[in-house]
DSSP file (Angstrom, degrees, kcal/mol; ACC not computed):
  #  RESIDUE AA STRUCTURE BP1 BP2  ACC     N-H-->O    O-->H-N    N-H-->O    O-->H-N    TCO  KAPPA ALPHA  PHI   PSI    X-CA   Y-CA   Z-CA
    1    1 A M     >        0   0    0      0, 0.0     4,-2.1     0, 0.0     5,-0.2   0.000 360.0 360.0 360.0 -46.4  -14.3   27.4   42.2
    2    2 A L  H  >  +     0   0    0      1,-0.2     4,-2.6     2,-0.2     5,-0.2   0.947 360.0  52.7 -58.2 -49.1  -15.7   27.3   38.4
    3    3 A T  H  > S+     0   0    0      1,-0.2     4,-1.6     2,-0.2    -1,-0.2   0.857 106.4  51.7 -52.8 -39.9  -13.3   29.9   37.4
    4    4 A E  H  > S+     0   0    0      2,-0.2     4,-1.4     1,-0.2    -1,-0.2   0.875 110.8  49.4 -60.5 -41.7  -10.4   27.9   38.8
    5    5 A L  H  < S+     0   0    0     -4,-2.1    -2,-0.2     1,-0.2    -1,-0.2   0.912 112.1  47.7 -61.6 -42.8  -11.5   24.8   36.9
    6    6 A L  H  < S+     0   0    0     -4,-2.6    -1,-0.2     1,-0.2    -2,-0.2   0.810 119.7  37.2 -73.9 -26.6  -11.8   26.6   33.7
    7    7 A T  H  < S+     0   0    0     -4,-1.6     2,-0.3    -5,-0.2    -1,-0.2   0.579  92.1 102.6 -96.8 -12.0   -8.5   28.3   33.9
    8    8 A H     <  -     0   0    0     -4,-1.4     2,-0.4    -5,-0.1    -4,-0.0  -0.579  49.9-176.6 -73.3 123.8   -6.5   25.4   35.5
    9    9 A S        -     0   0    0     -2,-0.3     3,-0.1     0, 0.0    -2,-0.0  -0.945  27.0-110.3-125.9 153.5   -4.3   23.6   33.0
   10   10 A K        -     0   0    0     -2,-0.4     5,-0.1     1,-0.1     0, 0.0  -0.421  42.9 -95.9 -72.0 145.4   -2.2   20.6   33.4
   11   11 A P    >>  -     0   0    0      0, 0.0     3,-1.5     0, 0.0     4,-0.5  -0.326  36.0-111.7 -58.7 153.4    1.6   20.9   33.3
   12   12 A E  G >4 S+     0   0    0      1,-0.3     3,-1.2     2,-0.2    -2,-0.1   0.846 113.5  62.6 -57.4 -40.4    3.1   20.2   30.1
   13   13 A A  G 34 S+     0   0    0      1,-0.3    -1,-0.3     3,-0.0    -3,-0.0   0.703 106.0  45.0 -58.1 -22.5    4.8   17.1   31.3
   14   14 A T  G <4 S+     0   0    0     -3,-1.5     2,-0.5     2,-0.1    -1,-0.3   0.499  82.5 108.5-101.6  -2.8    1.5   15.4   32.1
   15   15 A V    <<  -     0   0    0     -3,-1.2     2,-0.3    -4,-0.5    -3,-0.0  -0.611  61.7-145.8 -79.9 124.0   -0.5   16.3   28.9
   16   16 A A        -     0   0    0     -2,-0.5     2,-0.4     1,-0.0    -2,-0.1  -0.644   4.7-143.8 -86.8 143.2   -0.9   13.1   26.9
   17   17 A T        -     0   0    0     -2,-0.3     3,-0.0     3,-0.0    -1,-0.0  -0.887  21.5-113.2-109.3 143.7   -0.8   13.2   23.1
   18   18 A M        -     0   0    0     -2,-0.4     2,-0.1     1,-0.1     0, 0.0  -0.529  35.6-116.3 -72.1 132.5   -3.0   11.0   21.0
   19   19 A P        -     0   0    0      0, 0.0    -1,-0.1     0, 0.0     0, 0.0  -0.438  35.2 -99.3 -71.0 148.1   -0.9    8.5   19.0
   20   20 A R        -     0   0    0     -2,-0.1     2,-0.1     1,-0.1    -3,-0.0  -0.459  43.9-124.3 -66.5 132.7   -1.2    8.9   15.3
   21   21 A P        -     0   0    0      0, 0.0     2,-0.6     0, 0.0    -1,-0.1  -0.397  14.3-118.6 -79.9 158.1   -3.7    6.3   13.9
   22   22 A T        +     0   0    0     -2,-0.1     0, 0.0     0, 0.0     0, 0.0  -0.845  45.0 175.5 -91.0 127.1   -2.8    3.8   11.3
   23   23 A T        -     0   0    0     -2,-0.6     3,-0.1     1,-0.1    79,-0.0  -0.826  32.1 -87.3-131.3 165.0   -5.1    4.4    8.3
   24   24 A P        -     0   0    0      0, 0.0    79,-0.2     0, 0.0     2,-0.2  -0.224  48.3-100.6 -64.9 164.3   -5.6    3.2    4.8
   25   25 A E  E     -a  103   0A   0     77,-2.0    79,-2.7    35,-0.0     2,-0.4  -0.600  37.0-129.9 -80.4 151.5   -3.8    4.7    1.9
   26   26 A I  E     +a  104   0A   0     35,-0.2    35,-2.4    -2,-0.2     2,-0.3  -0.884  28.0 179.6-107.3 135.9   -5.8    7.2   -0.2
   27   27 A T  E     -aB 105  60A   0     77,-3.1    79,-2.3    -2,-0.4     2,-0.5  -0.908  19.9-144.7-130.7 160.1   -6.0    7.0   -3.8
   28   28 A A  E     -aB 106  59A   0     31,-2.6    31,-1.8    -2,-0.3     2,-0.3  -0.988  16.4-171.7-123.5 124.0   -7.7    9.0   -6.7
   29   29 A D  E     -aB 107  58A   0     77,-2.5    79,-2.5    -2,-0.5     2,-0.4  -0.811   6.7-154.4-114.5 153.2   -9.1    7.2   -9.7
   30   30 A I  E     -a  108   0A   0     27,-2.8     2,-1.0    -2,-0.3    79,-0.2  -0.946  12.2-155.1-139.0 114.5  -10.5    9.0  -12.9
   31   31 A I  E     -a  109   0A   0     77,-2.8    79,-2.6    -2,-0.4     2,-0.6  -0.790  26.6-155.7 -79.5 101.2  -12.9    7.6  -15.3
   32   32 A I  E     -a  110   0A   0     -2,-1.0    11,-1.8    11,-0.5     2,-0.4  -0.740   3.0-155.1 -92.8 118.3  -11.8    9.7  -18.4
   33   33 A E  E     +aC 111  42A   0     77,-3.2    79,-1.5    -2,-0.6     9,-0.2  -0.737  16.0 178.1 -91.9 131.7  -14.5   10.2  -21.1
   34   34 A L  E     - C   0  41A   0      7,-2.6     7,-3.3    -2,-0.4    79,-0.1  -0.999  37.8-104.6-133.6 138.9  -13.3   10.9  -24.6
   35   35 A P  E     + C   0  40A   0      0, 0.0     2,-0.3     0, 0.0     5,-0.2  -0.439  52.7 167.9 -59.6 134.2  -15.4   11.4  -27.8
   36   36 A W  E >   - C   0  39A   0      3,-1.9     3,-2.0    -2,-0.1    -2,-0.0  -0.927  55.4 -16.9-158.5 125.5  -15.1    8.2  -29.8
   37   37 A Q  T 3  S-     0   0    0     -2,-0.3     3,-0.1     1,-0.3    -1,-0.0   0.855 125.8 -51.1  47.3  49.6  -16.9    6.7  -32.8
   38   38 A G  T 3  S+     0   0    0      1,-0.3    -1,-0.3     0, 0.0     2,-0.2   0.529 132.0  60.9  73.3   9.5  -19.8    9.2  -32.4
   39   39 A D  E <  S-C   36   0A   0     -3,-2.0    -3,-1.9    -5,-0.1     2,-0.5  -0.472  96.1 -73.1-138.3-156.1  -20.2    8.3  -28.8
   40   40 A V  E     -C   35   0A   0     -5,-0.2     2,-0.3    -2,-0.2    -7,-0.0  -0.976  39.8-169.6-118.0 122.7  -18.3    8.4  -25.6
   41   41 A G  E     -C   34   0A   0     -7,-3.3    -7,-2.6    -2,-0.5     2,-0.4  -0.725  14.6-135.5-103.4 161.3  -15.4    6.1  -24.8
   42   42 A I  E     -CD  33 128A   0     86,-2.8    86,-2.1    -2,-0.3     2,-0.4  -0.930  18.0-124.3-116.6 146.9  -13.6    5.6  -21.5
   43   43 A V  E     + D   0 127A   0    -11,-1.8   -11,-0.5    -2,-0.4     2,-0.4  -0.722  30.7 179.5 -88.3 125.3   -9.8    5.4  -21.2
   44   44 A L  E     - D   0 126A   0     82,-2.4    82,-2.1    -2,-0.4     2,-0.4  -0.962  13.7-147.5-125.7 147.1   -8.5    2.3  -19.5
   45   45 A I  E     -ED  55 125A   0     10,-2.9    10,-2.7    -2,-0.4     2,-0.6  -0.888  12.4-133.8-111.3 143.6   -4.8    1.4  -18.8
   46   46 A E  E     -ED  54 124A   0     78,-2.3    77,-3.6    -2,-0.4    78,-1.2  -0.861  38.3-115.1 -93.0 129.2   -3.3   -2.0  -18.7
   47   47 A R  E     - D   0 122A   0      6,-2.9     6,-0.4    -2,-0.6    75,-0.2  -0.321  18.3-159.8 -71.2 133.7   -1.1   -2.1  -15.6
   48   48 A R  S    S+     0   0    0     73,-2.3     2,-0.3    -2,-0.1    -1,-0.1   0.805  79.2  43.1 -73.5 -31.2    2.7   -2.5  -15.9
   49   49 A F  S    S-     0   0    0     72,-0.5    74,-0.1     2,-0.2    -2,-0.0  -0.774 100.3 -41.7-121.9 163.2    2.9   -3.8  -12.3
   50   50 A E  S    S+     0   0    0     -2,-0.3     2,-0.1     1,-0.1    -1,-0.1  -0.360 111.7  51.6 -64.4 139.6    1.1   -6.1  -10.1
   51   51 A P  S    S-     0   0    0      0, 0.0    -2,-0.2     0, 0.0    -4,-0.1   0.415  89.8-156.0 -83.3 139.6   -1.7   -6.5   -9.7
   52   52 A F        +     0   0    0     -2,-0.1     2,-0.2    -4,-0.1    -4,-0.1  -0.193  41.7  80.2 -80.6 168.0   -2.0   -6.9  -13.4
   53   53 A G  S    S-     0   0    0     -6,-0.4    -6,-2.9    85,-0.1     2,-0.3  -0.650  82.5 -50.4 124.6-178.9   -5.1   -6.3  -15.5
   54   54 A W  E     +Ef  46 137A   0     82,-3.1    84,-3.5    -8,-0.2     2,-0.3  -0.637  61.5 176.7 -92.6 150.8   -6.9   -3.3  -17.0
   55   55 A A  E     -E   45   0A   0    -10,-2.7   -10,-2.9    -2,-0.3    84,-0.1  -0.991  37.9 -98.4-153.1 153.2   -7.7   -0.5  -14.8
   56   56 A I        -     0   0    0     -2,-0.3   -12,-0.1   -12,-0.2   -25,-0.1  -0.589  58.8 -99.5 -67.5 132.5   -9.1    3.0  -14.4
   57   57 A P  S    S+     0   0    0      0, 0.0   -27,-2.8     0, 0.0     2,-0.3  -0.275  74.1 104.9 -54.2 140.4   -6.3    5.5  -14.4
   58   58 A G  E     +B   29   0A   0    -29,-0.3     2,-0.3    16,-0.2   -29,-0.2  -0.968  33.1 179.6 167.7-177.7   -5.3    6.6  -10.9
   59   59 A G  E     -B   28   0A   0    -31,-1.8   -31,-2.6    -2,-0.3    15,-0.1  -0.984  41.4 -35.6 172.6-177.1   -2.9    6.4   -8.1
   60   60 A F  E     -B   27   0A   0     -2,-0.3     2,-0.5   -33,-0.2   -33,-0.3  -0.256  51.1-119.8 -69.2 146.5   -1.9    7.5   -4.6
   61   61 A V        -     0   0    0    -35,-2.4   -35,-0.2     1,-0.0    -1,-0.1  -0.721  29.2-130.0 -86.8 129.8   -2.4   10.9   -3.2
   62   62 A D    >   -     0   0    0     -2,-0.5     3,-1.8     4,-0.2     2,-0.1  -0.413  34.1 -89.5 -76.1 153.0    0.8   12.7   -2.2
   63   63 A V  T 3  S+     0   0    0      1,-0.2    -1,-0.1    -2,-0.1     3,-0.1  -0.425 115.8  21.6 -60.3 131.5    1.1   14.3    1.2
   64   64 A G  T 3  S+     0   0    0      1,-0.3     2,-0.3    -2,-0.1    -1,-0.2   0.479 101.4 114.1  89.6   2.3   -0.1   17.8    1.0
   65   65 A E    <   -     0   0    0     -3,-1.8    -1,-0.3     3,-0.0     2,-0.1  -0.824  63.2-124.7-107.9 139.9   -2.1   17.3   -2.1
   66   66 A T     >  -     0   0    0     -2,-0.3     4,-2.5     1,-0.1     5,-0.2  -0.485  25.0-116.2 -82.1 162.4   -5.9   17.4   -2.6
   67   67 A L  H  > S+     0   0    0      1,-0.2     4,-2.4     2,-0.2     5,-0.1   0.909 117.8  52.2 -58.3 -44.2   -7.9   14.5   -4.0
   68   68 A E  H  > S+     0   0    0      1,-0.2     4,-2.1     2,-0.2    -1,-0.2   0.941 110.6  46.8 -63.3 -51.6   -8.8   16.7   -7.0
   69   69 A H  H  > S+     0   0    0      1,-0.2     4,-2.9     2,-0.2    -1,-0.2   0.912 111.3  51.2 -57.2 -45.9   -5.2   17.6   -7.7
   70   70 A A  H  X S+     0   0    0     -4,-2.5     4,-3.4     1,-0.2     5,-0.3   0.926 109.4  51.1 -61.0 -44.2   -4.0   14.0   -7.4
   71   71 A A  H  X S+     0   0    0     -4,-2.4     4,-2.1     1,-0.2    -1,-0.2   0.925 114.1  44.2 -62.0 -43.6   -6.8   12.9   -9.9
   72   72 A I  H  X S+     0   0    0     -4,-2.1     4,-1.6     2,-0.2    11,-0.2   0.883 115.9  46.4 -65.6 -41.7   -5.7   15.5  -12.4
   73   73 A R  H  X S+     0   0    0     -4,-2.9     4,-2.7    -5,-0.2    -2,-0.2   0.935 112.4  50.1 -69.9 -46.8   -2.0   14.7  -11.9
   74   74 A E  H  X S+     0   0    0     -4,-3.4     4,-2.5     1,-0.2     5,-0.3   0.880 108.3  52.9 -59.6 -41.2   -2.5   10.9  -12.1
   75   75 A A  H  X S+     0   0    0     -4,-2.1     4,-2.1    -5,-0.3     6,-1.0   0.906 113.1  43.7 -62.5 -38.7   -4.5   11.3  -15.4
   76   76 A L  H  X S+     0   0    0     -4,-1.6     4,-1.8     4,-0.2    -2,-0.2   0.940 115.0  49.0 -69.8 -45.8   -1.7   13.3  -17.0
   77   77 A E  H  < S+     0   0    0     -4,-2.7    -2,-0.2     1,-0.2    -1,-0.2   0.865 123.0  31.4 -63.2 -38.3    1.1   11.0  -15.7
   78   78 A E  H  < S+     0   0    0     -4,-2.5    41,-1.7    -5,-0.2    -1,-0.2   0.786 137.2  19.0 -92.4 -29.0   -0.6    7.8  -16.9
   79   79 A T  H  < S-     0   0    0     -4,-2.1    38,-2.6    -5,-0.3    -3,-0.2   0.545  88.1-127.2-122.1 -11.6   -2.5    8.9  -20.0
   80   80 A C     <  +     0   0    0     -4,-1.8     2,-0.5    -5,-0.5    -4,-0.2   0.733  68.4 131.8  66.6  21.5   -0.8   12.3  -21.1
   81   81 A L        -     0   0    0     -6,-1.0     2,-0.6    36,-0.1    -1,-0.3  -0.881  57.6-139.8-110.2 140.9   -4.3   13.8  -21.1
   82   82 A H        -     0   0    0     -2,-0.5    31,-0.5    31,-0.4     2,-0.3  -0.826  33.4-164.0 -91.4 122.1   -5.3   17.0  -19.5
   83   83 A V  E     -G  112   0A   0     -2,-0.6     2,-0.5   -11,-0.2    29,-0.2  -0.729  22.7-144.5-114.4 157.5   -8.6   16.4  -17.9
   84   84 A T  E     -G  111   0A   0     27,-2.3    27,-2.7    -2,-0.3     2,-0.2  -0.992  28.1-129.2-119.7 119.5  -11.4   18.5  -16.6
   85   85 A L  E     +G  110   0A   0     -2,-0.5    25,-0.3    25,-0.2     3,-0.1  -0.506  27.7 177.9 -71.5 132.0  -13.1   16.9  -13.5
   86   86 A K  E     -     0   0A   0     23,-3.3     2,-0.3     1,-0.4    24,-0.2   0.785  57.8 -18.4-102.6 -41.0  -16.9   16.7  -13.9
   87   87 A T  E     -G  109   0A   0     22,-1.6    22,-2.7     3,-0.0     2,-0.8  -0.990  58.3-106.2-164.2 159.2  -18.2   14.9  -10.7
   88   88 A L  E     -G  108   0A   0     -2,-0.3    20,-0.2    20,-0.2     3,-0.1  -0.879  29.4-167.3 -95.9 115.4  -17.2   12.8   -7.9
   89   89 A L  E     -     0   0A   0     18,-1.9    69,-2.1    -2,-0.8     2,-0.3   0.915  53.9 -69.5 -67.2 -46.3  -18.7    9.3   -8.7
   90   90 A G  E     -G  107   0A   0     17,-1.4    17,-2.9    67,-0.1     2,-0.4  -0.964  41.3 -90.1 171.1 176.6  -18.2    7.9   -5.3
   91   91 A C  E     -G  106   0A   0     -2,-0.3     2,-0.5    15,-0.2    15,-0.2  -0.955  30.3-158.8-114.3 134.3  -15.7    6.7   -2.6
   92   92 A Y  E     +G  105   0A   0     13,-2.9    13,-2.6    -2,-0.4    48,-0.0  -0.964  22.0 159.1-124.9 119.8  -14.7    3.0   -2.5
   93   93 A S        +     0   0    0     -2,-0.5    -1,-0.1    11,-0.2    11,-0.0   0.209  13.1 145.1-127.0  12.4  -13.3    1.6    0.8
   94   94 A D    >   -     0   0    0      1,-0.2     3,-2.4     2,-0.1     9,-0.4  -0.342  48.7-138.1 -54.4 122.2  -13.7   -2.2    0.8
   95   95 A P  T 3  S+     0   0    0      0, 0.0     3,-0.3     0, 0.0    -1,-0.2   0.734 103.5  52.2 -60.1 -18.1  -10.5   -3.4    2.7
   96   96 A Q  T 3  S+     0   0    0      1,-0.2    -2,-0.1     6,-0.1     6,-0.1   0.283  78.8  99.6 -97.9   9.6  -10.2   -6.2    0.1
   97   97 A R  S <  S+     0   0    0     -3,-2.4    -1,-0.2     6,-0.2    44,-0.2   0.814  87.4  36.8 -69.3 -27.3  -10.4   -3.9   -2.9
   98   98 A D  S >  S-     0   0    0     -3,-0.3     3,-1.9    -4,-0.3    -1,-0.2  -0.983  70.7-150.2-129.7 120.6   -6.5   -3.8   -3.5
   99   99 A P  T 3  S+     0   0    0      0, 0.0     3,-0.1     0, 0.0    -1,-0.1   0.582  95.8  65.9 -65.7  -8.3   -4.4   -7.0   -2.8
  100  100 A R  T 3  S-     0   0    0      1,-0.4     2,-0.2   -49,-0.0   -50,-0.0   0.596 122.1 -65.4 -86.7 -13.5   -1.4   -4.8   -1.8
  101  101 A G  S <  S-     0   0    0     -3,-1.9    -1,-0.4    -6,-0.1    -3,-0.2  -0.752  74.1 -38.5 144.1 168.6   -3.3   -3.5    1.3
  102  102 A H        +     0   0    0     -2,-0.2   -77,-2.0    -3,-0.1     2,-0.3  -0.373  60.6 168.9 -65.0 125.5   -6.2   -1.4    2.4
  103  103 A T  E     -a   25   0A   0     -9,-0.4     2,-0.4   -79,-0.2    -6,-0.2  -0.960  25.6-150.7-132.0 154.9   -6.8    1.6    0.2
  104  104 A V  E     -a   26   0A   0    -79,-2.7   -77,-3.1    -2,-0.3     2,-0.5  -0.990  19.1-162.1-122.1 133.5   -9.7    4.1   -0.1
  105  105 A S  E     -aG  27  92A   0    -13,-2.6   -13,-2.9    -2,-0.4     2,-0.6  -0.963  16.7-152.5-125.1 135.2  -10.3    5.7   -3.5
  106  106 A A  E     -aG  28  91A   0    -79,-2.3   -77,-2.5    -2,-0.5     2,-0.5  -0.916  24.4-152.9 -92.6 122.0  -12.2    8.8   -4.5
  107  107 A V  E     -aG  29  90A   0    -17,-2.9   -18,-1.9    -2,-0.6   -17,-1.4  -0.903  12.7-170.4-108.2 124.6  -13.4    8.1   -8.1
  108  108 A Y  E     -aG  30  88A   0    -79,-2.5   -77,-2.8    -2,-0.5     2,-0.4  -0.726  19.2-138.5-108.1 156.8  -14.0   11.1  -10.4
  109  109 A V  E     +aG  31  87A   0    -22,-2.7   -23,-3.3    -2,-0.3   -22,-1.6  -0.972  33.9 174.7-112.1 136.2  -15.5   11.3  -13.8
  110  110 A A  E     -aG  32  85A   0    -79,-2.6   -77,-3.2    -2,-0.4     2,-0.3  -0.917  23.9-137.2-137.9 160.8  -13.6   13.6  -16.1
  111  111 A S  E     +aG  33  84A   0    -27,-2.7   -27,-2.3    -2,-0.3     2,-0.3  -0.835  26.2 164.2-112.8 158.9  -13.6   14.7  -19.7
  112  112 A A  E     - G   0  83A   0    -79,-1.5     2,-0.3    -2,-0.3   -29,-0.1  -0.971  22.0-143.2-160.8 171.4  -10.7   15.2  -21.9
  113  113 A E        +     0   0    0    -31,-0.5   -31,-0.4    -2,-0.3     2,-0.3  -0.981  56.7  49.1-140.4 149.6   -9.7   15.7  -25.7
  114  114 A G  S    S-     0   0    0     -2,-0.3   -33,-0.1   -33,-0.1    -2,-0.1  -0.706  91.8 -48.6 118.6-165.9   -6.7   14.5  -27.6
  115  115 A T        -     0   0    0     -2,-0.3    -2,-0.1   -35,-0.1     2,-0.0  -0.923  51.4-130.6-112.6 119.4   -5.0   11.1  -27.9
  116  116 A P        -     0   0    0      0, 0.0     2,-0.4     0, 0.0   -36,-0.2  -0.328  22.1-166.4 -64.5 147.0   -4.2    9.1  -24.8
  117  117 A R        -     0   0    0    -38,-2.6     2,-0.4     7,-0.1   -36,-0.1  -0.991  23.8-117.8-137.2 126.7   -0.7    7.7  -24.5
  118  118 A A        +     0   0    0     -2,-0.4     2,-0.3     7,-0.1   -39,-0.2  -0.476  49.6 151.2 -72.8 127.9    0.4    5.1  -22.0
  119  119 A E    >   +     0   0    0    -41,-1.7     3,-2.3    -2,-0.4     2,-0.1  -0.812  43.5  16.0-139.9 176.5    3.1    6.5  -19.7
  120  120 A D  T 3  S-     0   0    0      1,-0.3   -42,-0.1    -2,-0.3    -2,-0.0  -0.286 134.0  -9.6  54.4-118.4    4.3    6.0  -16.1
  121  121 A D  T 3  S+     0   0    0     -2,-0.1   -73,-2.3   -73,-0.0     2,-0.6   0.176 109.5 110.0 -98.0  23.5    2.9    2.6  -14.7
  122  122 A A  E <   -D   47   0A   0     -3,-2.3   -75,-0.2   -75,-0.2     3,-0.1  -0.856  43.8-176.4 -91.7 117.6    0.6    2.2  -17.7
  123  123 A K  E    S-     0   0A   0    -77,-3.6     2,-0.3    -2,-0.6   -76,-0.2   0.913  73.9  -1.5 -76.1 -44.4    1.8   -0.7  -20.0
  124  124 A N  E     -D   46   0A   0    -78,-1.2   -78,-2.3    -5,-0.1     2,-0.3  -0.901  65.8-155.2-140.4 168.9   -0.8   -0.1  -22.6
  125  125 A I  E     +D   45   0A   0     -2,-0.3     2,-0.3   -80,-0.3   -80,-0.2  -0.994  17.8 163.5-150.6 141.4   -3.8    2.3  -23.0
  126  126 A A  E     -D   44   0A   0    -82,-2.1   -82,-2.4    -2,-0.3     2,-0.4  -0.962  34.6-115.1-153.0 166.0   -7.1    2.0  -25.0
  127  127 A L  E     -D   43   0A   0     -2,-0.3     2,-0.3   -84,-0.2   -84,-0.2  -0.881  37.2-175.7-102.9 140.4  -10.6    3.4  -25.4
  128  128 A F  E     -D   42   0A   0    -86,-2.1   -86,-2.8    -2,-0.4     2,-0.3  -0.970  25.5-130.0-136.8 152.0  -13.6    1.2  -24.6
  129  129 A Q    >   -     0   0    0      3,-0.4     3,-2.1    -2,-0.3   -88,-0.1  -0.721  33.5-117.1 -86.4 150.6  -17.3    1.2  -24.6
  130  130 A L  T 3  S+     0   0    0     -2,-0.3     3,-0.5     1,-0.3    -1,-0.1   0.782 115.3  53.8 -54.7 -29.5  -19.0    0.1  -21.5
  131  131 A D  T 3  S+     0   0    0      1,-0.2    -1,-0.3     0, 0.0    -3,-0.0   0.318 111.9  45.8 -88.1   8.0  -20.5   -2.8  -23.2
  132  132 A D  S <  S+     0   0    0     -3,-2.1    -3,-0.4     2,-0.0    -1,-0.2  -0.342  75.3 161.1-147.1  55.5  -17.1   -4.1  -24.4
  133  133 A L        -     0   0    0     -3,-0.5     4,-0.1    -5,-0.1    -3,-0.1  -0.557  37.1-114.6 -86.3 147.0  -14.7   -3.9  -21.5
  134  134 A P        -     0   0    0      0, 0.0    -1,-0.1     0, 0.0   -80,-0.1  -0.277  40.2 -91.8 -72.4 162.0  -11.4   -5.8  -21.5
  135  135 A Q  S    S+     0   0    0      1,-0.2     2,-0.1   -82,-0.0   -82,-0.1  -0.975  92.2  30.2-126.6 148.4  -10.6   -8.6  -19.0
  136  136 A P        -     0   0    0      0, 0.0   -82,-3.1     0, 0.0     2,-0.4   0.531  68.6-161.7 -88.8 152.6   -9.5   -8.9  -16.5
  137  137 A L  B     -f   54   0A   0    -84,-0.2   -82,-0.2    -2,-0.1     5,-0.2  -0.769  22.7-125.0 -92.7 141.7  -10.2   -5.6  -14.7
  138  138 A A    >   -     0   0    0    -84,-3.5     3,-2.0    -2,-0.4     4,-0.2  -0.306  64.6  -9.8 -78.8 163.5   -8.0   -4.9  -11.7
  139  139 A F  T 3  S-     0   0    0      1,-0.2     3,-0.3     2,-0.1   -41,-0.1  -0.112 122.2 -36.9  51.5-139.0   -9.0   -4.2   -8.2
  140  140 A D  T >> S+     0   0    0      1,-0.2     4,-2.1     2,-0.1     3,-0.8  -0.016  97.5 124.4-103.4  25.5  -12.8   -3.5   -7.7
  141  141 A H  H <>  +     0   0    0     -3,-2.0     4,-2.3     1,-0.2    -1,-0.2   0.698  63.7  61.7 -65.5 -18.9  -13.0   -1.6  -11.1
  142  142 A A  H 3> S+     0   0    0     -3,-0.3     4,-2.1    -4,-0.2    -1,-0.2   0.893 109.1  44.3 -68.2 -39.9  -15.8   -3.8  -12.5
  143  143 A R  H <> S+     0   0    0     -3,-0.8     4,-2.3     2,-0.2    -2,-0.2   0.929 113.3  49.7 -72.7 -40.2  -18.0   -2.6   -9.6
  144  144 A I  H  X S+     0   0    0     -4,-2.1     4,-2.5     1,-0.2    -2,-0.2   0.928 111.0  49.4 -61.1 -42.5  -16.8    1.0  -10.1
  145  145 A L  H  X S+     0   0    0     -4,-2.3     4,-2.5     1,-0.2    -1,-0.2   0.851 107.6  56.0 -66.5 -34.5  -17.6    0.8  -13.9
  146  146 A D  H  X S+     0   0    0     -4,-2.1     4,-1.8     2,-0.2    -1,-0.2   0.914 107.9  47.0 -57.8 -41.8  -21.0   -0.6  -13.0
  147  147 A D  H  X S+     0   0    0     -4,-2.3     4,-2.6     2,-0.2    -2,-0.2   0.914 111.7  51.8 -64.4 -42.8  -21.7    2.4  -10.9
  148  148 A Y  H  X S+     0   0    0     -4,-2.5     4,-3.1     1,-0.2    -2,-0.2   0.897 105.8  53.3 -56.9 -43.1  -20.4    4.6  -13.7
  149  149 A A  H  X S+     0   0    0     -4,-2.5     4,-1.8     2,-0.2    -1,-0.2   0.901 109.6  49.3 -66.8 -36.0  -22.8    2.9  -16.2
  150  150 A H  H  X S+     0   0    0     -4,-1.8     4,-2.9     2,-0.2     5,-0.4   0.939 109.8  52.2 -61.9 -46.8  -25.7    3.7  -13.7
  151  151 A F  H  X S+     0   0    0     -4,-2.6     4,-2.8     1,-0.2    -2,-0.2   0.907 108.9  50.3 -57.2 -43.8  -24.5    7.3  -13.5
  152  152 A R  H  < S+     0   0    0     -4,-3.1    -1,-0.2     1,-0.2    -2,-0.2   0.869 115.2  42.2 -57.6 -38.2  -24.5    7.5  -17.3
  153  153 A Q  H  < S+     0   0    0     -4,-1.8    -2,-0.2    -5,-0.2    -1,-0.2   0.906 134.2  16.5 -73.3 -45.9  -28.1    6.1  -17.6
  154  154 A T  H  < S-     0   0    0     -4,-2.9    -3,-0.2     2,-0.2    -2,-0.2   0.662  87.5-125.2-112.8 -21.7  -29.5    8.1  -14.7
  155  155 A G     <  +     0   0    0     -4,-2.8     2,-0.4    -5,-0.4    -4,-0.2   0.511  69.6 130.6  81.8   5.1  -27.2   11.1  -13.8
  156  156 A E        -     0   0    0     -6,-0.4    -1,-0.3    -5,-0.1    -2,-0.2  -0.785  53.3-135.3 -96.0 132.4  -27.2    9.7  -10.2
  157  157 A V        -     0   0    0     -2,-0.4   -67,-0.1     1,-0.2   -68,-0.1  -0.298  49.6 -58.9 -76.8 171.6  -23.9    9.3   -8.4
  158  158 A T        -     0   0    0    -69,-2.1    -1,-0.2     1,-0.1     2,-0.1  -0.241  57.4-133.4 -59.0 127.0  -23.1    6.2   -6.4
  159  159 A A              0   0    0     -3,-0.1    -1,-0.1     1,-0.1   -12,-0.0  -0.416 360.0 360.0 -73.8 156.6  -25.6    5.5   -3.5
  160  160 A L              0   0    0     -2,-0.1    -1,-0.1   -70,-0.0    -2,-0.1   0.487 360.0 360.0 -78.3 360.0  -24.4    4.7   -0.1
């Protein structure tokens, strides 16, 4: 009897498939550190499209792409910088973080050298110190940069 139960399968016509779930969009953001004025500056872009404001470079992950590759690609597309990923700072998933819809972002810290140049959906680009950030910051990037400041001071990534 047990052998019959283990080997018996339903005919193909009666096997139900699970519907594909509706999920948030996935993004990768990159806090790019550059040597600047004897210290470390971070690269921010001024967004060309809504929602406007200054932002950490980043964007949507393409189908078939890893988060890490998306971070490196987005950094190059928006800043013309080749980055080296150093650490995953954290994941941010507040459903209200993006006014265009629910997104989940993996935020990386990366290093680079060279001169950033605004490209793609970046209207402007500049280096900033954490104690002199531009306003307004888009999305939840003020919170992310607070977490980054904690990381810089302690070496600890974002706590749950």
